[in-house]
N, C-alpha and C positions, 0 to 999 in steps of 0.2 A: 580595786580587786573586784572580780566578777563572782557573784554568789551563784554556784551551780548546785542544783539539787540532783542527786542520783536516785533513780528509781530502783528500789531493791528487786522488783520483779524482772528487770532487765538483766540483772546479775545472776539471779537464782530463780528462773521462771518455774512456774508450777506446770508439771506435765500430767496430762490426762491419759489414762490407759483404758483400753477395751480388752475384754476377754474374748477368746474364740468361742463360737457357738458351742454350748454344751460343756465348756471348761468350767470346773468348779473354782470358786474364789470370789473375791470382791474387787470390783473395778474402781479402786480408789486412786486418787491423784497423789503425786509426790513431787516435792521440789527437786530440781535437777541435782542438787547436792546429795540427795538420798535415793536417787532413781536406781542406782546399781543394786543396792540392798533390796529395794522394793521389787524389782523385776527378778532378781536372783532368788528371792524367797518364794515368789510365785512359781517359778520354774522348778525349784527344788521340791515344792509341794506336788507339782505335776509328776515329777520323777518318782516320788514316794508312792503316789497313787498307781503308777504303772507297776512298780514292784509289788505292791499289795495285790493288785489284780492278777499279776503273774502267779504269785504264791497261792492265791485262792483257786486258780484254775490249774494248778499242778505244773507250772512252768517256772522258769527263772530267767532273770535278765543277764544276758551275756555281754551286752554293750549298751552304754548310755552316753549321751552327749547333751550338754546344755550350751546354747549359743546365745549371746547377747548382741543386739544391734546397737553399736555405740555411735553417738553423734555429739557434736558440740552444741550445747544449749546454754546460752548466757555465758558465764565464766567457767562452766563446768563441762567435763566430758560425761555425758549422761547416757544411760541405757534407755533407748526409746522403744525397744521391743525385745522379746525373748522367744526362744524355741527349744523344746525338749524332744529328744529322740531316744527311743529305747528299742533294742532288738531282744525279743523274748523267744526262748526255746521252750517248747512244751514236750513233756515226756510222752513216749509212745504208749497209748492206752491199749494197744492190741497185743500185749504180751501173752495173755491167755490164748488168744487165737493162734499166735505163733507157736506156742507150746503144743497145742493140739495138732497143728499141721506137722510139726516135727515128729510127733509120735506116730501119726498116720502115714506120712510119706517121708521116711528118713532119708532115702538116697535119691530123691527126685529133685531136679533143679526147679526153682520157681521161675516165673515168667521173666523177672528182672535178670536173673542169671543167664537165661537163654538169650535175652536181648543183648547183654554184655558180650556173650560169646559170639553172637552174630556180628556185632560191631567190631570186635577184634578181628574176625575173619575178613570182613569187608575192608578194614584198614590195612591188613596185611596185603590183600590183593591190590589195593590202590597204591600202596608203597612200592610193590613190585612193578606195577605198570609204569609208575613215574620213574623208577630207576631204569627200566628198559628204555623209556622215551628219552631220558637224560643221556644214555649211552649213544643214542643215535643222533642227538642234537649237536650241531657244530657252533652255534652262536653262543659265545661265552656269557652274555647277559642272561639269556634264557636258561643256560645250564645253571647259573648262580641262583636264579629264581627257583628252578626245580629243586636244587639242593636245599634251599631254605624251606620249601614246602615239604620235602621229604623229612627233613630234620624236625619240623613242627609236627608232622603226622606220626613220626616215630616217638616223639615225646607224648603225644596223645595216646598212642598204643601202650606205652609204658605205664601211663597213669591208669588206663583201663585194666591192664594186667595186675597192677598193684592193687587196684580196687577189688578185683576178683580175689586176689590172694588174701587181702584183709577180710573180705566178706566170708571166704571159706574158713579162715581161722576163727572168725566170730561164730560161724555155724557150728564148728567143732566144739567151741567153748559152750555155746548155748545148748548144744546137744548133751554135753556132759551135765550141765546144770539141770536140764529138764529130766534126764533119765535119773538123776539123783533124787528128784522130788516125786517121780511118778511110779 
């Protein structure tokens, strides 16, 4: 019988980790068997830091994701790296400015509304031109392409109009709120 010695480090190797520059935490090593909990706890701490920063700055996290890079190390599936992503939305700090503008200029469009109206008019003209061109075209492939483009532009036009409608409804509600407080 052959006497074989098994090296425990080959079955459960020690994994060394590095932190990203500026990332808080300790860059401690962990055996492959405990690597998932080690990396996951570091990334969870990062996510909590993102949430804390968002709350302190008047925002909130609307999306978060923790990813682990998994690889086989020794006899274990180990986490060799991790990544945390968070999308943070901040509240609009210009509410006082909006309120003052509403009181001073109740019925005047702002620049964004004018730009939307201009885009709507340009899209209408472009759609009409494409429809006219489609009617004069004889090649079925070009006609199909034009129909697809027209359909796409009509959807864009609908989205712009819907955006204007929602914006106008919000303006009415905001106007009611601001007149109630002023």
